[in-house]
N, C-alpha and C positions, 0 to 999 in steps of 0.2 A: 681321485688316487693322489697326485703328488701333492694337492694342498693337502689332505692328512698328512703326508710325511712331512713336508716342512712345516709343521705343528712341533714335531718332537725335538726334544731341546737336545743339542750337540754335543754340549760338554758333559753331559750325564755319564755319559762313556767315553768317549773320546779321551779325555784327559786318565782317568786312571789307567783306559788301555795301552795308551803310550807310554807312561810309567813303566808298566811292564816290558812294553815291546822295547824301551831303552835299556832294561835291565840284560832282557834276552841277547842283546845285539852286544852288550859291551864283554859276555861271557865268552861269544861263540868268535870275537874276534881279537887276535888273529887265531885261526884254527891250527890241528895239528898240520903242518906240512904245508902251510896255506900262509904266508906272511901277507901282512898289508903293510903299506906304506905309510910313513907319517903324513903323509901329504893326504893319503885317502883318510887317514883318521883324521886329520885336520876338519876336513870337509863334512863327514859323518857328523862330527860333533857341534858343527856349527848349525848344518840343518838340524837336528834335534833341537838346539836350542832356541832356533827360531821357530820352531813349532810348540817347545812349549809356553815359549813366549807369546803366541800369537799375537804381536802386535803389529804385522804389515806382513799380511798372509800371501801377499805376492813377493816378497823378501823370500820366503821360507818356501815358496813353491820353486823361485829360482836356483836357491842355495840348494835344495831336495835333488832339483832335477840333475843338478852336476856329478851330485853322488852317484845316481842311477846311470847316467851317462859313463862314467869311472867303473863304475860296477858292471856294466855288461859289456865291459872289457875283459873282465876273467872268461876263463875257458868254460866251457857250460856244464862240462861235470867237476866245476870245483866252486869252492867259498859258498857252499849254498846259505849257510846263516848269513854270512855278509850281506849276500844277493836280497835275500828273503828281509833282511831288516831296512835295506836302502830302500825296495818297494812300499813296507809298510809305512816308514816315515812320507816318503813322497805321497803316498795315498791320502794320509792322512793332511800332509799340508794342501793337496788338491781339495779336500773336504772342505777343510777351513777356507778355500778360497770359492766356495762353492763349486767349483768345477767338477762336480758330480760324475758325469759320463765316464772324465778321463781317469777320474779315482777308481773308479769299477774296471776299466782298462788293466791299470796298474794293481789292483789289487788281484784280477786274474793272474799276474804273474809272481804275484807273490803267492796263491794259493798255487799256483803249478809248481812252484821249488817244494811247498811241502810237501805235495804228491811225491814226490822222489824219495821221500821217507828219511830224509837225512835229519830233520828238525826235531826239539824237545818239544813237549805239549805246550808250552808259553806259547815258543817260536808259532807252533800252528793255530794256537787260537791268535794270536794278534794277526795274521795271515786272514783269517774268516772273520773276526771281528770287524778289521778297519773297511772288508769288502762289503759285509754287511750292511754298515754304514753307510758306506756310499751308495748301496742299492736302495736303502730305506729313503735318503734325502732326495735319490735319483727317482722316486716314486715306486721302484720293484717290490712292494712289501712284503709279497709271497719268497720272492729271491733272498730278500734280506733276511725273514724267519728262519730257512733253511740255513742261511750262513751263521747267522746267530746262536742256531742250535748247535752246530757244530762246534763254533767258539767256546761256547759253553762247556760242551763236553770235554774239549782237551783241556781247558782250564781246572774243570774240577779233576780231572786223571793228573795234572800238574801238583795241584792243591794235596794231592796225597800220597806224592812223590817224598824223597828224601828231601829236594829240592825246594820243592813246594813248603815243607815243615821247616826249614830255614828261613824262608820269605814268606810267612804266612798270612801275615798283614797286606804285603803288596798280591799277593794273588786272590787274597778274598778278598780285596778291594775291586781288583780287576772284575772277578766274576759279578761282583754284587754290579758293580757299573754295568757288563754286558745284561745281565738279569733286567734291570731296570730301563734298559734301552728297549730291550727286547719285549720287555710288558707296554711300552708305548707302541713299538710297531703294532703289537696284535690287538692291543686297542684300537689302532686306528683301522687295521682288518676288521674290527666289530666283534672281536675276540675276546671278549671281557673276562668269562672264565678261565682260559689260558693265560692272559693277563696277572691275573691276580694269582695264578701259581707261582708266576714268576716271582712276583713282587712278594710276597708269603717266605720263598725260598731266599731271597735277597735279605730279607729281614731278619733273617736267623744267621747271618753273615758277622 
């Protein structure tokens, strides 16, 4: 199972997903009544830059860990979107560094914030999407399948929202990447019919 998961091409969904996650994080920082320090913003910007460049995964992991450490200092009932964004990018950095189980654990924290109900569709999609990727590469294809279904549902809702219409290409690109990655997961599970349905939907975007 893990060998099958390892054959999935990482950048098919990680790159567009992170582009969307970055946009969501920027829109949510700072939130109303939740000021964010310039030092935090600088740390978060550096984390995102290193994740997108993918030149040195170890540097990205270290940089994003600093952001998460700072985000964890916020009160539990505050800065929901800011904290979710920190966890999404840290999980992505861990995936690039092939630390899949650690990425799953951080993905759990991102999803836990989403379940509080304070995020938008794109942010929810990013949380489930990055955890689904981590699960796929860790060999938990069934778990990845479930998370990716959730991520796609949120992204479709986002695409049909006013914000999604304003950023149609970004939302469509993210959904297409999720669907193509999901198709590979389903193919690795032996479900060729479901994989074909995902590819068909992706090709229409």
